[in-house]
C-alpha positions, 0 to 999 in steps of 0.5 A: 500500500502506498503512503498516500493510500495509507494516509487516506485510510488512517485519516478516515479512521482518525476522522471517525474517531475524533467525530465520534468522541466529539459529539458532546461538543457544540458542533466542533467535530461536525465542522470537518477539516479546515480548508487547505492553505497554499504551500510551495512545491519545495515545502511539499516535497520536503514534507513528503520526505519526512520519515522520522520525527522528533517531538521536542519539549513543548512550552506550557509546564507539566500539562505540556509534558503529558500532552507531548507523550500523547502526541508521540502516541497519536503520531506513532499510531498513524504508522506513517512516521517513525518517532525517535527520541534522538533529534540528530536522527530526525528528518523533522522536529515537532515544536510548539506549546500546549496546555491542559487547564481545569475549570469549574462550570457552574449552572443552576437547575430549578425543580418544582411541583405544583398542584391545585384542587378547587370546588364551589356551589352557589344558589340565589333567590329574591330574599338572599344568596347562599353558596359554598366554595373551597380550594387546596393549593400545594407548591414545592420548588427547589433550586440546585447549584451544580458545579462540574469540573472540566478540562480545556486543552490546546496545542499549537505545534509546527513541524520544522525541517532540518534547516528550520523551515516550517513544513506544516503547522496547526492549532487544535483545542478541545474540552474533551469528547465522549470517549476521550479526555481533552488532551487525548482529543487534542493529540488525535486532532493534531495527528489527523491534521498532519495526515491530511496535510501529507495526503494533500502533498502527495496528491499535489505531487502526483498531479504535478508529475502526471498532469494528464492522468489527474486532469478532468476530462473535457465536458 
C-alpha cells in the first residue's frame, strides 16, 4: 500500500474517531477539516520526505509534558512516521506549546411541583344568596447549584525541517469528547491534521508529475 493510500485510510479512521468522541461538543467535530492553505512545491516535497520525527519539549509546564507523550502516541499510531527520541536522527522536529487547564462550570437547575384542587356551589333567590366554595393549593420548588469540573486543552505545534523551515503547522483545542479526555482529543486532532496535510502533498505531487492522468476530462 502506498503512503498516500495509507494516509487516506488512517485519516478516515482518525476522522471517525475524533467525530465520534466529539459529539458532546457544540458542533466542533461536525465542522470537518479546515480548508487547505497554499504551500510551495519545495515545502511539499520536503514534507513528503519526512520519515522520522522528533517531538521536542513543548512550552506550557507539566500539562505540556503529558500532552507531548500523547502526541508521540497519536503520531506513532498513524504508522506513517517513525518517532525517535534522538533529534540528530530526525528528518523533522515537532515544536510548539500546549496546555491542559481545569475549570469549574457552574449552572443552576430549578425543580418544582405544583398542584391545585378547587370546588364551589352557589344558589340565589329574591330574599338572599347562599353558596359554598373551597380550594387546596400545594407548591414545592427547589433550586440546585451544580458545579462540574472540566478540562480545556490546546496545542499549537509546527513541524520544522532540518534547516528550520516550517513544513506544516496547526492549532487544535478541545474540552474533551465522549470517549476521550481533552488532551487525548487534542493529540488525535493534531495527528489527523498532519495526515491530511501529507495526503494533500502527495496528491499535489502526483498531479504535478502526471498532469494528464489527474486532469478532468473535457465536458
